[in-house]
Residue frames as qw, qx, qy, qz and C-alpha x, y, z in Angstrom:
[[0.221, -0.837, -0.113, 0.489, -41.76, -43.58, 55.61],
 [0.307, -0.355, 0.454, 0.757, -39.29, -43.12, 52.83],
 [0.191, 0.454, 0.697, 0.520, -41.91, -43.47, 50.14],
 [0.114, -0.876, -0.458, 0.097, -44.01, -40.89, 51.94],
 [0.322, -0.701, 0.134, 0.622, -41.07, -38.52, 52.23],
 [0.302, -0.063, 0.625, 0.717, -40.25, -38.94, 48.53],
 [0.095, 0.638, 0.688, 0.331, -43.82, -38.35, 47.51],
 [0.184, -0.895, -0.258, 0.314, -44.03, -35.18, 49.60],
 [0.366, -0.478, 0.368, 0.708, -40.72, -34.02, 47.91],
 [0.236, 0.232, 0.718, 0.613, -41.99, -34.74, 44.40],
 [0.022, -0.809, -0.586, -0.035, -45.31, -32.92, 45.23],
 [0.235, -0.827, -0.046, 0.509, -43.54, -29.89, 46.48],
 [0.358, -0.219, 0.539, 0.730, -41.39, -29.82, 43.35],
 [0.159, 0.481, 0.718, 0.477, -44.35, -29.95, 41.13],
 [0.123, -0.886, -0.425, 0.139, -46.20, -27.24, 43.11],
 [0.300, -0.744, 0.123, 0.585, -43.09, -24.96, 42.82],
 [0.369, 0.737, -0.302, -0.479, -42.79, -25.18, 39.08],
 [0.925, 0.331, -0.139, -0.123, -42.05, -28.76, 38.08],
 [0.884, -0.290, 0.170, 0.325, -39.02, -31.14, 38.13],
 [0.679, 0.422, 0.098, 0.593, -37.12, -29.01, 35.60],
 [0.112, -0.955, 0.020, -0.273, -37.05, -25.95, 37.90],
 [0.653, 0.112, -0.435, 0.610, -33.60, -25.15, 39.39],
 [0.455, -0.869, -0.190, -0.043, -33.19, -23.55, 42.70],
 [0.392, 0.628, -0.401, 0.540, -30.26, -21.34, 43.72],
 [0.758, -0.554, -0.301, 0.167, -28.80, -22.21, 47.14],
 [0.248, 0.773, -0.378, 0.445, -26.58, -19.80, 48.86],
 [0.842, -0.289, -0.363, 0.276, -24.22, -20.63, 51.54],
 [0.084, -0.902, 0.241, -0.349, -22.72, -18.47, 54.19],
 [0.458, 0.329, -0.702, 0.434, -19.47, -19.43, 55.96],
 [0.703, -0.599, -0.217, -0.316, -20.37, -20.85, 59.47],
 [0.042, 0.558, -0.706, 0.434, -18.14, -20.74, 62.62],
 [0.858, -0.280, -0.405, -0.150, -18.12, -23.82, 64.75],
 [0.284, -0.667, 0.592, -0.353, -16.75, -24.70, 68.13],
 [0.852, 0.072, -0.516, -0.058, -15.30, -28.17, 68.51],
 [0.425, -0.633, 0.539, -0.359, -14.45, -29.63, 71.97],
 [0.899, 0.141, -0.399, -0.112, -12.84, -32.95, 72.57],
 [0.632, -0.554, 0.539, 0.058, -10.67, -35.42, 74.55],
 [0.348, 0.591, -0.649, -0.329, -8.06, -36.66, 72.15],
 [0.285, 0.183, -0.936, -0.092, -8.47, -40.25, 70.97],
 [0.086, 0.267, 0.844, -0.457, -11.70, -40.46, 72.83],
 [0.199, 0.709, 0.675, -0.045, -14.52, -38.13, 71.75],
 [0.168, -0.048, 0.125, 0.977, -15.31, -34.93, 69.95],
 [0.150, 0.737, 0.639, -0.160, -18.46, -32.68, 69.84],
 [0.231, 0.058, 0.300, 0.924, -18.79, -29.88, 67.31],
 [0.091, 0.728, 0.627, -0.262, -21.53, -27.21, 67.59],
 [0.282, 0.694, 0.287, 0.597, -22.51, -24.26, 65.61],
 [0.334, -0.326, -0.322, 0.824, -21.18, -21.01, 67.21],
 [0.107, 0.872, 0.467, -0.101, -23.54, -18.21, 67.38],
 [0.427, 0.724, 0.025, 0.542, -22.44, -14.78, 65.98],
 [0.256, -0.865, 0.231, -0.365, -21.65, -13.55, 69.45],
 [0.949, -0.248, -0.004, 0.193, -19.62, -16.51, 70.42],
 [0.065, 0.887, -0.455, 0.046, -16.04, -15.83, 71.27],
 [0.590, 0.325, -0.719, 0.173, -13.04, -18.03, 71.77],
 [0.125, -0.254, 0.678, -0.679, -13.74, -17.65, 75.43],
 [0.775, 0.036, 0.109, -0.622, -17.32, -18.96, 74.89],
 [0.827, 0.273, -0.477, -0.119, -15.93, -21.97, 73.10],
 [0.300, 0.351, -0.745, 0.481, -13.42, -22.52, 75.95],
 [0.425, -0.147, 0.486, -0.750, -16.19, -22.22, 78.46],
 [0.867, 0.091, -0.106, -0.478, -18.28, -24.77, 76.61],
 [0.647, 0.328, -0.673, 0.143, -15.38, -27.21, 76.63],
 [0.025, 0.233, -0.739, 0.631, -15.15, -26.86, 80.37],
 [0.621, -0.046, 0.212, -0.753, -18.92, -27.35, 80.71],
 [0.935, 0.137, -0.180, -0.274, -18.85, -30.74, 78.97],
 [0.763, -0.501, 0.399, 0.087, -15.65, -31.84, 80.62],
 [0.825, 0.485, 0.007, 0.291, -13.56, -31.78, 77.43],
 [0.714, -0.401, 0.076, 0.569, -9.91, -31.22, 77.57],
 [0.285, -0.128, 0.352, 0.882, -9.47, -29.12, 74.41],
 [0.408, 0.745, 0.399, -0.345, -11.38, -26.65, 72.44],
 [0.407, -0.041, 0.536, 0.738, -10.87, -25.77, 68.79],
 [0.338, 0.627, 0.100, -0.694, -12.29, -22.98, 66.50],
 [0.431, 0.162, 0.766, 0.448, -13.49, -24.02, 63.06],
 [0.341, 0.481, -0.091, -0.803, -14.97, -22.51, 59.94],
 [0.568, 0.291, 0.760, 0.127, -17.25, -24.37, 57.48],
 [0.182, 0.508, -0.296, -0.788, -17.27, -23.04, 53.93],
 [0.823, 0.394, 0.098, -0.397, -18.98, -24.14, 50.84],
 [0.662, 0.550, -0.509, -0.020, -15.73, -25.68, 49.72],
 [0.680, 0.092, -0.652, 0.321, -14.68, -27.39, 52.87],
 [0.574, -0.803, -0.146, -0.068, -13.65, -26.67, 56.42],
 [0.448, 0.517, -0.441, 0.581, -10.71, -25.33, 58.38],
 [0.681, -0.686, -0.244, 0.075, -9.67, -25.57, 62.12],
 [0.106, 0.833, -0.416, 0.349, -7.20, -23.50, 63.98],
 [0.409, 0.254, -0.784, 0.392, -4.78, -24.80, 66.62],
 [0.596, -0.585, -0.534, -0.133, -6.59, -26.17, 69.80],
 [0.063, -0.585, 0.441, -0.678, -6.43, -24.63, 73.17],
 [0.493, -0.255, -0.810, 0.189, -6.97, -26.06, 76.65],
 [0.364, -0.786, -0.485, 0.124, -8.29, -24.71, 80.01],
 [0.379, -0.719, -0.022, 0.582, -5.51, -22.11, 80.26],
 [0.219, -0.284, 0.495, 0.792, -4.54, -21.46, 76.70],
 [0.563, 0.554, 0.234, -0.567, -7.01, -20.05, 74.12],
 [0.716, 0.274, 0.573, 0.289, -7.38, -21.66, 70.72],
 [0.118, -0.400, 0.324, 0.849, -6.33, -19.91, 67.60],
 [0.607, 0.543, 0.179, -0.553, -8.65, -18.92, 64.80],
 [0.734, 0.222, 0.578, 0.279, -8.75, -20.88, 61.50],
 [0.048, 0.494, -0.363, -0.789, -8.14, -19.50, 58.01],
 [0.125, -0.541, -0.131, -0.821, -10.65, -18.50, 56.79],
 [0.115, 0.048, -0.723, 0.680, -11.82, -17.40, 60.26],
 [0.281, -0.548, -0.740, -0.271, -15.64, -17.05, 59.77],
 [0.257, -0.768, -0.081, -0.581, -15.56, -14.11, 62.25],
 [0.776, -0.432, -0.334, 0.315, -13.71, -15.57, 65.13]]
């Protein structure tokens, strides 16, 4: 399967202008919602543009997580705010990605 995938990628490069062609890739900051039980498990999902801190808190409750945390993934790294629980909302990170 690996050889087939490589062959398809090489073929696509050649069709698009050859191996010397460079492609510009743009990246937009992405907000994420991370829910977890400390020292046990964590799940981080991409948060849609209409997600709010309350949506992230509700997602945590739905999957039986103890805490929720707002995050922002940038081209240079990531940031998380302080976590919140079932009664306290999490704080937005800096940069905040629209939280």
